[in-house]
C-alpha positions, 0 to 999 in steps of 0.5 A: 808590294814586297819589302827587303829586310827583316820580317818584323820590326823592333816597334809595333806597326803604327798607322804612320809606319804602315802608310810609309811602307805602302807609299814607298813601293805601292802602285796603288793611288795614294788616296787608296793606300790612305783609305786602306791603311785607315780602315785596316787600323780601325779593323785591327782595333776591333779585335780584343784579346779575350783575356785583356780588355785592350785591343790587339793594335794598342797592345802592340801585337801587330808587328807588320802590315803589308798591303800588296798592289793586288790589295792582298794584305799580309800581317805579322803579329805576335801574342802576349805569350806562346802559351796564350789560350787565344792562340788559335782564335786571334789570327782568325779574328784578325783575318776576318776583321781585315778581310771585311774591309771593302777593296781588300783582297786575300788576308794572310796572318802569320804569328811570329815570336821574334822579337818577343812581346813585352808590355813596352810595346803597349800604347799609352791608350792600352796602358790607361785601360789596363791601369799600367802607369 
């Protein structure tokens, strides 16, 4: 499944946005796309930035998740800063977490810098964990 238009969004990828993107263009059965989406979000929530006690999904570091008809998954993510010490390990952690899901094919994780990450991208859950109200 491919999507026309920009490769990143102004808002973090949410489970609803992932489902909508997949449902619009996927040849996979709806129940399978639902399972994959749920499992991918759960896997992303297991990956934590080593310096921040919140997962990368709730931090808003995931910009796009694209599930292809062949079950490969393309993920666009960013980091809190270009100088992030975890820049080399986080994409591999994301790739490994998503690749461990039954039924997922090849996983490709790309780091993007536009739009820049800001704390506005964090979920309420991440704000609570980080006491940033």
